[in-house]
N, C-alpha and C positions, 0 to 999 in steps of 0.2 A: 776630099780633092788632094793633090799633093799641093803644099804653100812652102817657101823659102824660110826656113827658119835663122839663117843666116847665112852673109854671101863677104867675104874677104878679099880688095884689091888695094896695093899701093897707089896709081894713081886715080883711082874712079871714086867718084862720091860711094861711099858708103851706105847702101839700103837694107833699115836694121827692121826685122820684124818685129822684135822687144828692142824696145830703149828703156834703158835706166841710167837715170842718176841718182844714184842713192847716196843721200846723207843720213846718216846717222848717229846719233847721240853715243850712243855702246856701241863700237864697231867689233866685230863679230870676223871668224875666220870665215865663217860661210859666204859673208861680202867679200872678203878679200878672193875667193878665191874666184868668185865670181865675176869679177874684176880683171883678174887676172887673163880667166878665158875669154871676157870679151876683146881684152886687149892682143890677146894672141891671135886671135881672128883679122884682127884692123890691121896688126903688120905684115901680116903672112904674104910671101909672094905668088899664091896659087889662091886659083877662084874655087872651093869648096863650097858645095850646097849640103846640108844636111836636115831631115825633117821631123817629126817629133813620131813618128809611128814604128809601133814593134814591129820585126820581122828580122830578115837576114841580108844581108848586105852582097849584092855583086859584084861581080869584079871590077864591073864599068861605070859603077857610081859615081859621084860625086858632081854630073852634070845637073844643071834646069830642069833639065826635063825625067833624069834618075836620079836626085839626092838620094846621099846614105843615110840611111837611118840613124845612124850615132858616133860619135868617136867614143872610145870606150876609156875606164881611168885611166889605163896603163899606155896612154900614149906618148910617144917620146918624140917623132916627128909627123908631120901631116901627111904623109903618106900613107900613114895605115888607113887614113878615113876614107880612102879604096877600096880599101882591102876588105875583102867578104866576112862575115862573121856575123854572131847574134847581138843584140844590144838590149836597151831599155828604154824608154822616153825620159827625157831630162826633165825633173823634178825642183820646181822653184821652191826657195824654203826662205822663210824673211824672217828676222829678228826685229823687232821695232817698230818703225813708222816708214813706209816707203813711202815716197810721191811721186806720182806720176807728171810726165813733161811731153807736152808735144809742140815748142814752141818752136825745136829743130826742123818740124815735118811742115814743108807747105802747104798740105792741105790739110793741117790741126788731126793728124788720123791715128787713132790709136787703135791696133791692131791684134789681139789676140787668138792665137788659133794653134789648135792641135797641141797647145801646154797645160799642166798639171802645177796648179800654183798651192801651196800648203803652207799653212801658219802666216797668211801675211795681212797687213793692218796696212792699206793703200789708202793714200788722203789723194784724191783726185784736186787738178788743178786745173783752173779755166780755159788752159789752150788745147784739151783735147774735144774739140768739138763733132767729132766723128768717131765714136767708139764701137768698136764689132768684138764681139767676144763669140767665137765660133768653135764647138768643135772641143772645149777644155773642159777642163775640170778642175773648180774650184774650192779645196777642201778648207773646214775655220779658217777662211779668209773672212774680212771684211774689209768693204769697198764704200766710202763717201766722200760727199763733196766738203771742201773744206771750208767754203764758208758758209754753208750752213747746218742746222742742226732743228733736231725735233724737240721740241718744248714741251709739247702736249702728245696724247697720245691722236695719229692721222694727222697732227698739224707741224707744217712745216716752216718754221721762220728762216727767210731768205732776203738776205740785204740788197738795197736797190743797187742796180748799174751792174750785177753780176751776170756775164755771160755764162749762157746754159748749152748744152747738147741739143746740136740739130739734129742727129740723127743718132739712134742707141740702136743697137743690135745684139741681142743676147740668143744666141740660136744651137741649139743639140749640144748643151753641155752640161756637165756636170755640177750641180750644186750642193752640195754636202757640209752642213753646218755653217753658212754661209751668208752673213749680214750684205744689206746693199744698199744703198742709199744714194740715187741720183736725183740730180734735174736736167730736164728736156726741154724743148723748145717748138718748135715750127715741123723740125721734117718728122719723118716716120719714127713710129715708134715698133719694132717688132720683139716680139717673147715668145721664142715657139720650138719646137722641138727638143727640149730641156727636161734635165730629170731633176727636180727639187726634193731634195730630203735635208728634213730639221732644220731651214734656211727661212730667211724675211725679208723679203725685197719689196723697196719703200723706191716706185718711180713718182714723180714730183713733174708733172707737164704743163707749162704754162706759154701758151701761143702769145707771140710777141706784134706776127701780123695782123691786119684790120678786116682782113677778106681769103678769102680760099678755103682749101680742104684742106682736111691732116685726115691721115690714117694710123691707128693703132691697132695691131695687131696679137692677140694671145693665143698661141695655137698649139693644138701637139701638144701639149705640156703633161708630163708625169709627174703627179703630186705624191708624194712620202709624207707619213705622219708629222706631226709639228712644224708646219711647212705653211706659209702666210705669202699673199702676194696682194699687197696694197696698190691703187693707183690712184694717185689723183691728178685732176684736169682741170684745166682752167683756159676760157679762152675769150676770145672778142665774140660778138652777138651775131657779127656777119663771119664768123669763120666756123663752115660746117668738120663739125668731128665724128669719122668714122670710128667705132669700137669694136672691135671682132673678138668673141671668143669662142674659139671653133677647137672640138676635137681635144678638152683639157679632159686628164683621167686621175681620179684619185686609185693610187694601188690597193687600197684597203674597201673599196667602196663593189660594193656587191648588189642589194638592191635599196632602194628609197625606203623601207619601213625600218631597217635598224636603228637605233637608237645613235645618236650622233657621241663617237667616243671624248673626252678630251684631246684627245691629240690629234682628232682628223683636219686637214688642212683645210683651208679656207682662202676664199677671192673676193678682193672689196674694193669696188671702184667709188669715185666720188670726182663729180662733176659739178664746177663753180662759172658764174660767168665773173668776166675780170671786175676788178673792183673800178668804182665810178663808170662804169657802160650801162648805158641806156636805152642805147639808138635802137631805133624802131628798125625794124627786118623781117621779111618777108617769108624767109625760111627758118625751120628748125634748127639751131643749131647743132643739137647731137642726135645721134643717131647711135644705138645698142643694136649689135648682133648677136645672139648668145644660141651657139649650134651644137651639136651634138656632142654635149660635156656630158661627163660621170663624176661629180664630185660631192661633197657632204655639204657644202658650205658657201653661198654665194649673196652678197650683197651691194647695193647701188644705189647711192645718194646723189640727189640733184638738188643743191642749192639754188640761189636765185637764178632766173633763168626768163625770157620771154617765154616760156611756155612749156609743159610737157615733154618731153625727148620722146622721139620713135623708138619703140622696142621692140622687138622682135627676137622671140625665144621659141626656138623647133628644135624636135627631136633631143631635148636633154633628160637625164637624169638626172635630179639633184635632191637631195634629203630637204635642205633649207634655202630657201630663198627671201630674201630683206631688202623690198625696195619702198624710197623712199623720193619724195619731192616735192620742197615747200618755198613760199616766199616767190611767186610767179609774179611779172611786172603786169601792166597793162602794154599791150602789142596787140594794137584791132589789126594788123594785117596778117596776123596767124590764125588762121580760121578752126585748125584742129590738129590733134597728137593721136598719131594711132599706136595702140599697144598692143601687140600679137604674139600669142599662146598659143603652139601648135605642135600638137602632138608630143606633151612632152608629160614625164611622168614626176612627179614632184609629191613630195610628201606635207612639206608645210609652205605655204607661198603670202608672206604677206607685205602688201601693197598700200601705203598710206601716198595718197597722191594730193593735193592741193595746189591748183592755179590762182588761189587767191584771186584778186579781182578779175584774174581773166574772163570770168563770164561775164560781166560787163559789158565787156570788148566783143561776145560771140565766141570765145575759144573753147574745144570743146575736146575733152578726154575721151576717147574709143577705145574701151576694152577688148578685144575680139578675143575668144578663147574656144578654141575647135580642138577635139578630140584627142583633152588632156585625162590621164588618172592622177589626180591629185588629191589625197587625204583630206586636209583642212584649207581654206583660202580665207584668209582676211583682208579685205579691200575696204578699205576708209580711206572716203572722200570728204573731208570736212568743211567746217564753215562755207564760204558762199562757191565750192566749186562746183565747174559746172562738166559731168561726166555723163556717160554712156556707156553701156556692158551688152557684148551682145557672146551668150554661151549655147554653143552648138556641139552636141554628140560629143559630151563631155561625160564623165565619171568622176565624181566628186565626191568625200563623203560629208566633210560639212564645211560650208559657204557661212559667213558673216558678212553683210555687205552694208555698208553705212554708208550713206548719201543725203546730199542738201535736196536734189531733188532730181524728179525725173526728165529728162528730154523731152518736148515736145515738137520740135520738129520729123517730120516723116520720115529722114533716113538717120535718126538718132534716138528713138524708142529705146528703152531695154527689152532686150530681146533673149528669151530663155528658150530652145528649142531642140528636143531628139536627148535630154540630156538624163543622164541618172545621178539622181544627189540625194545625200543623204540628210541631216538635217539642214535646213539652211533660215537663217534668220537676216531680214531685210529691213533698214531703219530709213524711213523715207522722214525727211523736214525740210522745210522748206518757209520761213519766216516773210519774203518779201512779198508785191504783188507781181503774177506775171501773165502774161495775154494770152496764152497758149495753153491747148489742152493734152496734160504731159500723159504716157501710158506706159506699163510696162505688162509687155506681152510674153506670157508662159506658154507654151503649146508642145502637146507631143513628149512631155517629161513622165518620168517617174521619179518618183518622191519618196521620201520618208516620213519629215515633218518638214513644214514650213509655219515660219513665224513672221506676220508682215505686220510692220508699224509705219502707218502712214500718216502725215498731218502735214495739211496744205489749209493754214486757218484765212491765209488773207489771198487766194487764190481767186480771181475772179471766172477762172471758169476750174469746177472740178479735176481735180487726175482722175486717171483712168487706169484700173489694174485688171487688166483679160488674162482670167486664166482657161484655158482650153485643152480640151485632147487630153488631157493630163491619167496619170494613174496616181493614187496613194495606197500603200501597200507597208505594213508594220511585219517584217519577216523576224522582229527580233520574237523574245516574249511576250506573250499575251498578258504578264504580268506586269509587262514593264508601262508606267502610266504614263502614255506619249500620247498627244495629239496630232492628229494628219495635219489641218489646218485653223492657225490661228490669225484671226485678222483688226486689227485693232487702227479703227479708221476715223479719219476728220476731216467732213471736204474732200470725201473723196469717190469716184463710183467703182464699183466693186463687183465684176463681172468672172461669176464659175459658172462653165460653161463645159456639158457632156465629158466629163470625169469621176473616176472613179475609186470610194475610198473602200479599205477591209479592213478587220482586225484591229482598231486600237483599242486600246485600253482607257484612252484620257478622253475618249469622244473624237469623233471624225472631223468635225469642223465647230469651231467656237467663231463666232463671229462680233466685235465690240464695235457699234458704229455711231458718229453723230454729224447731225446734217449731211448724210449721204447716202446713196441707193448704193443697194445689193440688190443682183440678178442673179439666180441659182436656177442654172437651165439645164435638162438631160443629165441628170447627175444623179448616181448609184453610190448609197450607203448603207453598209451591211456587215454585221459580225462585229460590232463595235460598241464600246461600253457609253453608249451616249449615241445620237445620230448628230442631229445639226441644232446647233444652240445659236440665238440671234435675242443679243442686249441692244435695241438699239433709241437712241432718242430722236424723235426730227426727225426721222429718214424716209424712206420707201423702199419696201423688200417686197419682191417678186420671186418666187418659185414655182417652175413650172416642169412639165415632162417628167419628175425627177420620182426614181425610185428608193426607198428609205425603208428597208426591212432587216429584219432577225439582228436586232440590236435589244441592248440591255442593258440600264442601269438601277443605282439607289434612286435616282429622282428623274431619271430624264430618261425616255425611250428613243422616238422615232427625231418628234420637230419638239420643239421647246422655242418660246419667243418672251422673252422679258422688254419693259419699258415703257416708255409714253409717246403721246404723239407721233403715231405713226399710220401711216396707211398700208398694209399687208394684203398681199396678192395671191393664194394660193391654188394653184391651177393644174387638174390633169398629173395630179400625182398617185404613184400605189403604195400605201404604207403596211407592210404584211409582216408579222408575228414579231412586232416590238413591244418590249416588256418595259414594265414600270410599277409602280405602287398606286400612280397617278396619272392619268393622262399618258396611255404609253405610246398613242400614233401622235396625238398634239395636244400640245396641253401651252396655251397661252394665258399669260396675265396680264397682257397689255394694258395701260390705264390712259384714258380719252385716245384711243387709238381705233382703226375701222379695220375689220379683219372681212375681207372675201372668199369666200372659199367655194371651188363648184370644181364637176366632174371627179371628184376624185375617189379611190379605191380604197378600203382601211379592210383591212381582215386581220381578227384580236387574237391574241394565241392563249390555247385552254392552261398550258402548264403556266404559275406562275411563283415562282422560287419567294418571293416576300411576304412575308407572314402577313405583314400589316398593308393593306389595301385597300381601295372602294372600288377596286374591277373596271372603275373609269376609263377610257380609250381615248373618247375626242373631248376636250375639256377647252372651251372658250369664254373667257370673263371679259365683258364688254360691249361695243354695239361690234353685228354681224348681219354677215350674211351668205346664206349657206343654199346651194341650189343644183339637183341632178347627182345628189351622191351616193355612194355605195358603200357598206359594211357588210363582211358578215364577222359573227361572233367562230371561237371554236367549239368545239364540238360540247353536248348537253352544257354550252349556255343560251341562256333565255335572252333578247335583245332589250332593252333599257332605256329611253329617251327622256329626257329631260329639256324642253326649250321654255328662253323666257327673252325678252327683247334685250337684256344686256348679259344672258347667260348661257351657254349650249354644253351638254354634257351627253354623249351617246355613252352605252358602259354594256359591257355582256359580263351576266351574272349566274352566277350558280344555283342552281336550285337546293330549296332547304331540304332537312329530312324526309322522308315520305311521298318526296316529288319529283318528277323527272323530265326531260324531256328529250326528247329523238332529234337527230340532227343538229340543227346551231339557228339562233334566232339571226334574222337579217335584215338590209334594207336596202333596195332596189329601186334609183331612182327617187328615192325620199320615201317609198314606200315602204313599211315596217310589216314582217310577218314573225310569228314564233317568240311573241313576246310576253308568254305566260308558262308554267309550268304545270305539271297533268298529276294525278297524286298515281301512285307505287300499283300497278297489276299483280297477280297472285301469283306465286310461282319467283318473284324477283323480289331485290330487297334493294330501295334506293337511300344512298347518303350523301349529305350537302356537300357537295362538288367532288363527288365521283360518279362514274358512270355505273349505271345499272347494273347490279350483278341477278344474274341467273340464278337460281339455287340447283345444289345438287340436282341431277337425272333430267334439267329442263332445258328444253330449247324453247329460247322467246325468239319471237319474230314481229313487225312490224306492219299493221293494217293501215286501209288505207286512209286512216283519219289518225297517222303516225303514230298510232297509240301500241304500247305494247303489248301483246300475245301471249300469253306462254303457257307451254305443253310439256306433257312428261312425257320424255325419249322414249324411240323401242329401244330394247335392253341392248346395252352396251353399245348407243351411239353416242352418248354426250357424258362429259366428261360426272364424275362422280360428287365433285368437289363445287364450292362457289366461285363462277366465273364471270368475265363479262358477256354480255348479253349477245353479244354479236359472234361469241369465241365460245360456242357449245360443242363442238364435234370433237370425237376421237375418232383413233385409224383411220385416218385419211379421207374424212368423209367432210360432207359440206353440203350446202344449199337447204331446203325446207327440210324440217325435221332430221338432218342429217342425215338424208337418204339420199344421196346420190354421192357417186364415187370425185374424189379429185382429179383433174385431171392426169392424164397416164397411168391413173389406177382405176383397177376393177373389181367387182364382184368374186370369193372364192367360194369355195365348200368348207366345212369343217370350220371357218372362223365369221366374225361379226365384221373383221376390219377388212379396206379393200387393201389388194395386194398391187406390187405395180405390175404393170400388162409386162415388164420388160421377162418377168418372172414365168409370165404362163408358157403351160408348151401345152400345146395341141393334140399330144399323143394320149393323154388323161382322156379323149372319150372313146378312144378304142377300149380303156378298159371299162366305161360304162357301160357299153356298147354291149360287152359280152358278160357282164353281172348278173343280169335276167336270168341265165343261160346256167349260171351254178344254181339259182337261187330254183329255178326251175328242177334242175336234177335236184336236188335237197330235198324239196317237196314232193318230189312224185317218189323217190328211193326209200327215204325214211317215212315212217308213221308218225308223225310228230304234231298230229293236228288233236286227238283222243287223250292224251295223256296227263297228270294233273300237273304233272312237274312243269311241262310244254304250258300249262292253262296258264298256270304262276309266272312263270319266269316273261312268257310274251306280253301278260297285263304288266308286270314290271317293268319291261323293255319299253311299253308303250307310257307309262305315267309319269316315269321318274324325270326322261325331258322337260315333261311341263312342268315340272315341282321345282327341277332347282331353275338359274339364272342362266342365261345365257353365257355370261362369262365363266361362270361356273362348270358348262359345259364344254367351252372353247378351251379351258384348262384341262378339263380332263382329257379330250381329244388331245392336244397339244403333247402330252405328256405321253400318252399311248404310241402317236405316230410317231414321236421322236427316237421310237426306240426302233422301228423298223424302215424308217423313211429320212433324208437328209433335214437335220435340223438348220435353224434359221445361224446364221454367223454371228449375227447382234444378239439375241435373246436367247440360242441355245436350245429352242426349244420349235417344233414343227407348227408353220406361221397359216398353213392351209392351202389350198390346190385351187388354181385358178386356169381356165381353157382359154382363154382370151375375154375379149371384150362385149360384158353382157350386164344387162339392166337389169332391176328385181323382177319383172314377170318372167324375163326369159330365165331367169335364175333359179323361180321358183316351179317353172316348166318343166328345167333339165332335173329341180328333184323331186319330183312327180314322175320320172321315166322309167328310173328302175321297179317304182312298185306298178306302175300300169303295164310296162313292159311284162315283168314277169306273168300276170292278168291274162296280156294279150297270148303269150305264149303256152299258157296252160288250156286259156282256151282255146286256141287253136288244135292244140294236141287232142283236149276230151271233141271238138268238132271232128277231128281228123278220124279218133277212135270210133263214134258215135257213125261217120258215113262209112267208117269201113265193117262196122259188125252190121249193120244195115244192109251192105252190099254184099256182105258175106251170106246174110240168110238169105237174101230173094235168089241168090245163086245156088244154093243147095234148093230151094222148095223148086227152080227150075229145073235142075237135074236130079231129084231124087224124087219126087212127086209127092201127092200129101202123103202117102203113108209115112213116109220118111220124115215127113213132117211133124205127124203126132206121135212120133216114135220120139225127134227132137224137143217136142215139148215136154214127152213124159218124162225125158231125162233130165230138160232142164226144171222143173219141179223138183225131182227126184237131189237133182244140184243145187238146187238151193234151200234145201235140207242139209245137205252135204257141206256145203258154206257157211251155213249156222254153224254147223259143229265144227266146221274148219277155225272158223271166229273163234266159237268158243275154246279151242284148243290150240291158238295161234300159228293156223295154218297164214299161207302167202296170200295176198292179196291180187287180182287181175290188175292187169295194165289200166283197164278201163278205171278199175274201183279208186286206185292210186290218183290217175290223174281228178279224177271227179273231186276226192277226198284234199288232193292239194289246192286245188281252186278255189275251197271253200276255205280252206285254213290260211293262204293267202289274202284272200278279201280282208278276215274278218284280222290278220296281221296290220294290214297297212292301211284298215278304215280309220281308224285316229288320226295315222298324215296326212290321208288325204281330207279327213275333215279341216283339220288346222291348218293346213294347206291353201285349200280354199276360202276360208274363212278369212286367214290373211288376204288375200286379193281380194277379198270383197270389202273389209275393212279397212272403211274412210272417217275423216277427218274434215272438220271446216274450219279453215282459215280465214278470215277477213281478209286477208290480203290476194290469196291464192283461190279462193274456192274450197272445195271439193275434191281431196285429195288421198292416197292410196297414204295410211297411216307408216306404213315402213317404209314407203319411198316418197316423199314429200314431193318430188319432182314431176310423179305420173298424176294428172289429174280423174278422177273417178266417173267421168263421160266417155271413159272405151268403150267401142262396139262389145268387145272380148267380155266384158263383166255381164252384160245383157245373157250372154250364153253361157257362161259357168252359171249365172243364179240358176238358168231354168233345167242343166243339169243335177249340180247339188241339189235342188226343190225336189227333184225326179226321183234320184236314187242314193245320196248320201242322206240325206235324212231321216226320210223312211226308211232307210235299211232294217233298223232294231224291229218294224214294225214286216218286212219280209220276210227278216228270218223268220218270226213266229209265224208268217202265213208258211212258209215254205216247211217247217215243221211240223206243224197240220198239215200238210198236204202229202208229207214223207211218213208218217205215223200211220204203222201199221202194214207198211210198206213188205214185201219180201224178195223186191231186186235184192242184188249184191251190193249195186250202183246206192241206192236207194239207201239201205242199211248203213253206209261206212258214209254218207251226207248225214243221217243222225247220229252217226258216231261221232263227227266232229263238232256236232250243233252240241248234241248234247253231252260228248264227251263222260267227264269224269262225274257229274254231279249226281246227286241222289235221285232218287225216284221222285219226287214229290219239286223237284227244283230242275228239270230239264230245261225251261224256259229262261235260264239263267245266264246263259250267253246272249241273250237279247237284252236284259237288265245289265251287262257288261259294254254294249255297245252303247246303249245309251247313255251311262256313267261317260263312257270316252268321249261321247259326245259334248255331255254338260263340261265336261273336264274341258276338253277342247275349247268349246264357247267361255269358259272363264279365263282359260290361258291366253286366246288371242283379245279377247275384246276389253278385260282390265289391263289396263296400262300400268295401274299402280303397282310395282313388284310385290311389294310388302303387303299389299292387301290379298295379290294375285294369289301369294303363296300361303296365306290363311286359310282365304279361302280354298284351296286345293285339298289343302291338309283339311278342313272343315267337312267338304265333301266324299272324301276320300272315307275318313273317318266313319261319315253319316253311312256311306255305302256296306264298309265291314260292319256296323252294329246292325244294319237292317238286315244282314247276311244270316246273321249271328239269332238276328228272331226270327227270322221268317222260317229258318231251318237249323238253329244251333244247336236246340238239345235231343238227345236221344230218347228214345221213347218211354224207355226203363228207368228214367233221374228219378232218383228220389224225393217226394216234396219236403221232405226237412231241409230242401237247399235248394230248391226252387226260389225261394224268395233269394237266397245270397246274389244264385247266378240274375235274376233280373235288375238285381240292386249293381253289380258288376258291369254289366251292360249298359244299364243307363246314366253311368259316372260320365265312362267317354263321352256318350252325346251330350251330357248336358254342359260338361267342359267346352267343347265344340262350341255349343251356340253361345256360350257366355264372350268365349274368345272371339265369334263373331261380333257380336254386340256391340263389344269394347272395341274393336277397329272401327268399325261403322260410324258408333258414336264418337272417336277422336277426329272422324272425316268434319 
């Protein structure tokens, strides 16, 4: 707004906006010019109004409503003041000391507005009672009271009887490198909207009234570096002083986490009771409101007062707050003081609150913190102070609370609810008698660390600390040594209910109590270096419905109890997988105490990291009572129970070398099982403290007596090296003898491993269906059944797969198949073929399909040709008569001789002859495979846990109906086949028919005249090899035995017809020795292998 700067009139009273009565010890030209300028206005005949704003004058300026901006320096007469033009505001400069004087003004008003004062040293006089400095700039200026001086920091010495400023307003001004020291009295004090830069403001306010209200407003100020505001307030006890700090901002302030710069501004307020005033009052005389400020440092000190002031801090962002009040008087009419912190962000808050003997008179300090973000709080209430705290919805890093008591009134308990707190320390001590029950309630909070020190040695009733529904979690590095809750109590009841602790490297709960009561109910402690540790004397301890699991330490695992003369109850708790060298779950060494333990569930961990341990899980020394408890040991650990009248020990111990236990020792409702170990079974190795190891190529199972039974696996079903007894299978297999494929896997061709069902293709069935047709064509068109090369090759093809292992066969097949088919993307080799989900029996039946289908097709062809010939013969007889038939027989006889000559000369055979020869050839070719497949389906082993099962498919029992049919067919057709072959040769011997001669050609083949029966010997040999291949499950023994059988067969063949008739007798002995040497060597190998078994 525009304010009159100066006015001049000859006959009227001059109203001056600025009055100076300047006396200088050293006069200067500047002061003379200023006086001349004022005199010029006094004697002017016109009334001119000039303001102090910058701008351009209008032609009509000069009135009260439209004052001119300025009078330029080159003015020669007053008419120029109403001329338009640019201007600059006036600047008042001073040298020396300037004394202010308001005696000429009836209102004693000093009012500066829109002026700039630079380099002035102003000495205030007592005549100015109403001071208003608005919209002005004070630069390098000092303003101080002429009768007061600062004798020490923040202490003002004021002579008695001096009048003070009733009303002080410093508003919307710029204070730059300015120092102000002023004394005020009862009127309003307003310091708002100012820009304070490198200035120091000292306002001393002393009330002379004995009642009423006074207001101090410090608002909307902008604080620049090196600025300091100090307000000292002194008043009568019946005068209610309201101090409002609102929306003050430090320009350098960005966030509370920044360290305070040495140049940062600060605000300091001090209050004291008027000296000698100790009158009893009903209302608290001081109220402080701190609202929406952004600054670095704030301080509040309250000296002698009837009680703690009412304080309200709301929505402030302040780096450091220091508050204290001391020397409270006895004012029984004051019931309480309310200190409220709401929605603030503060880095450091320090509060020292002492209302002295106010406790005796019932005065209570109530601290309420809601929705604050604070890095650290130090709240100290020493001596005999009486206070209560209420923390709700706060996020606080560190809390240090020191008090002399906890309030016992229901309305004034210490309460912490729904806070996120870091490191918390509470110290409660109270040496005097008290008739009520004190309580600390902490509900629904999240903590890092809490340390409680509570001592009430003289209480008639013990104090109560209730911690309920809280969460303790260590989010810092696990190596940091931190304890979640540490309580030291004397004559106090501690209740810890429905809370969780996790990830503490210094233990979850440490309680030291004397003459106290400790109740722990529904508490969860996990992943800590030490669970719950209680050291107490003459106390009652009750632990119930809690879960203490997965904790470990060098000395303490789950629950540790120390002390003497205690009464302990442990009820319905769960302790899983805790670890320590001694008493991993519960360890108690209390003396002269009684422990009642019931309905406990304990599970011991198998793996123990400590090298020195006694394997004890529950250890109690002293009087005890245990009932209806359950305990489970780790795998391969047996239960060891030792109990006497004054001790109890439950242990989970490993078996010694050569011994084992399957499963784990346990106790159910005080009944124990698996309390000893068993000797290690063959096929396994047992070492101290380790899981029994199955030997390579062995599978181990557990029978009904929980004993290991180990058997050699089918070829390439199990691991070749030693392994855990329950982890034997290879190639995605599982189950008994690894005979079953895992989920989503199935059996395949050309591999012993199970293949993913996702890789199976049903199109392979079409190929399997047409393969017998190709075999049929080959066997009919090519005369391969009677050549020596074919005989040797077919025998080799049938024998070699039996002599080499399944793994070697699979490797050879994979390498060959990878050349023509798509290899695996992981191994680069062909992994096999699968057509869908099939079991072992279905797979073997599918493997028989090709040979049996080939036989079936050949049989159908032969039957069809035979019927065709018979029908043709009957048709010929019917049409041509008997004479023709005679001629046909004569022709047939002649044809036989011709066929004989044709065969001897290599002529082509008839279709019937080829078909019959192919049928016999196919049967001889597939005989070994048929026998080995049938024997595999018939080979069963007995397992005590599963009964008789197929050796190659342990999940299939041997009481299936199809096995009866298979036994009958094998007994009727496969085993008697060598004899049937001899009988067939005997029946066809000397036959003259072309078909008969072709059959004999296949059967006799290339054998010598006296050894035509050798094909039957070959069949017997294949039968023996198949039996050995199927029923001898030890691969090494089977290999040696098969080699020996083949060698014996070779030697036998040589002995039976191995020499020509014209051999020289001189070499006969040498030949016989050469024949006997391999026989003897083979016998030695067999004897050696069996002796090694």
